[in-house]
N, C-alpha and C positions, 0 to 999 in steps of 0.2 A: 571505568573498565578500558580496556584495550580492545583496539579496534575488532580482531578475532573473536573477544567475547560478545562484544556487540552484535556481528554478523550471526553469531549461532543463537543469541537473545532474538535476533529479528525473524529466522528463520522458524524457532519455536513459537512465535506467534503469527506466523503466516498459516501454517498448516496444523490440521487435526491428524496425530499422528498414532498408529496402531502399537499394540505390545514389543511387536518386532523389529519397531523403528522403521516402518514404511508409511507412506503418507495417504492418507484415506480420503482426505477433503481439504477444502479451504478452509481456514476458520474464521470464516462470515457467517453472520447470523443466518443465511441462507444455504451454507454448507455446499456450494457449489463444487463442479467436479475439478480436480488440481491439473497441472501439466504431469506427464508422465515423469519428465526429469526437471530437476530444479539445481543448478549449479549456480553457486555465491561466491564473491573471494575480495579478500583487501591485499594489504601489502604482505601479510604473514601468513596466511593460511585461506585455503579453499574448502567451502562445505558442500557437500552434495546429499538430494534427497531425491527420493525415486517411490515411485506409486504403488500403491500394494498390489495393482494387477499386471504388473510387469512380471514377466516369469523371474525366478531367482536365479538362474543361469545369467540371465541378460543385466539383471539386477549388479549381480557382483563385477561382470564384466563392466559394466557402465563406473562403478564405484573403483574399481581398480584402474582405470583410464583417469578417472576425477584426483586420484592420489598423485598421479605425476605430471598433472597439469599445472604450469607456471602461475605464478600468483595472479589473480586478474584486479591489479593493484591500480589502474589507471581506468577513468571514465570511458577510454576509447579501447580497453582491454578485449581481446576476444578469445574465447577457447582455442588453444591448438588442435584439440580434438574432436572439433564441433562436427566434422564429414562424419566421423566415427562412431558418434553418439548417435548422430541422426541415423545411420546404418543399423546399427544394433535397433533400435526401436521401429525402426520401418521392417526390419524381418518379423517381427510379431505384427503389428498393424498400420497403417498407412501413417504417417506424418503430417499432422493438419497444419503445424505452424510452428515458428522457432521465433521467439520473443526476448528482446536484449533489453534491461534496466540498470538503472542507478538508484543508489541506495545512500540516503542520509541521515543523521541522527539529528535530534535538537541539542546542542550543548546546554543549552540553558531555555527558560522560558522566555521567549520572545516578546518584545512590545513592538507594536505598529502603528505609527500614527495614519490614523484614517477617519473622514468624517461620517463613516458608515455606522448604523447603529447596530450594535452587537446583540444578539439576544440567544441565551443557551437552553440546553436542556436542564431540567429540574430545578426550574426557576418561575416565578410568579409569570414574566413575560412570555417564557417558552411555552407554559401550559395554554395561556390566552393566545399564542401564534398556531399551537397545534389544534386549540377549539376553532379557531376560524378557518382554519383548514379544511376541518373534519365539515364543517357546515358549511363553507362556500365551493369547495372541492379544491383541488392542488391545481396551481396555473399550469398551463398547456406546455409551458417552457420548460418545466420540471419532469411532468407526465412525459413528454418525447426523450427525457434524458433517463427514465426508468423509474422515478419517482411517483409511481401510482398511487398512492396513499401515504401516510403520516407513518406506516410500517417502515417505511425506505429511510426513516431519520433516525439512521443506528446511532443510538445515545454510547457517551455522550456526543452532542454535536453542538456545534455554533453557527449561526446564521447571521451574515453582514444585509442588512437591511437598505434600500435606498427608498426612502417613504415607507411606503407600506409593501413596496414588491423587496421579495426576496433576489439578491445580487447573486449570492455564491453561499455555500454551506460548507463546512468542513465536519466530517462524521468520523466515528471510529470503525473504519474499513476492516480493521483488525484487533480484537480487545483479549489479552491474558492477564494472567495473574500480577506478571510484572513487566510487561510491558504493552503498547499499543501502536498501531501505525494507521495514520489517517486518511481518508479518502475527501478528495476535495472536488467539487463541482461547480461551476461558475453559469450562469446564464449567458448564452452569445453576446447577447446586447450590451452586458456590463463587462466584457473582457476587456485586458488592457488597461483597466482602470484601479487595479491594487485593491479588489474587493477579496479575491482569494486569500491574499495576504493576510488581508485584514480577518477574516473567518479562521484562517488556520493560528494566526497567533491568539487569537480568541480562543480556540478549540484548546492548544496547549497549556492557556493558563487555567481550566476547567479545575475545580476542587478535586472531581472524580478521577484524574489522571495525574494528580500530585506526586506519588508515589509509583510512578511507572516511568520505564525508559521510552520514548517516544521516536517514532520513525517516521519517515517520508522516502516513497519510491516512485520511481516513473519512469517509463520508457524514454530509452534512448534518444528517440526521436522527438521526443515532446518538449519543444524548448521554452515553450510560455511556462510548462510546469518549472523548467530547471530555472527560470528566471524569479520563480517565487522564493526557491533556495536561496538566493543570493540576497534578496530582499530582508529576507528573516536571519542570514547567517547561520544557516544550518552546514553542518560539517560532514562532506562526503566521506564515507567508510568504503564503498567497493563497489564492483559491477557484478550483475544477475544475467544467468541466460535460462531460459526456460521452453521446453520442446514439450509439445501437446501430441 
């Protein structure tokens, strides 16, 4: 696939879209509210997605501006019309935030040498892990991160264990027929020791994901997540901006 095709595919898996081509919600199991404007670009193309509660006239103005936006081809690329996007949205409702991100794809299923024990969904070991967590309760470190019960283990998932402790989990933050995007959480006590890369590499090799194109994205400020992409040899596609 060319980068612009990958970028469009990644946007397709990020959002639930209306018949009119507007964003309804995030394409996550909990269907959280999306940003009002999503703009992403690679060396050859920018794409824009607008939430369905944005006024039609405003949406058309946002899309027209995005059509003139220089390609967001570099990790440090910033939209030249960012202030105008914010002003258009602020005229309807207060702007709550503006986040910048970076997008990678898995060019192949990575291997990562690490002593962690990997346990995956839809395996005997995975079922035993879920049964143990159900019986004993979730570790406090995971509860603090929002994993209140096993319902937050969004399949397919892969856990990296240190002994019996969950060190890191990679899960399907977004899942569609043709693509998936991973979400990764590492328990603070285990960070910086390669557990996230081990869990993510295991996730990418799961049979349930074999026919899907896989993506990884993170905020521009999250340097530890960016180091993971270097460890696994992921390929950078482009930058993204979201305004809520």
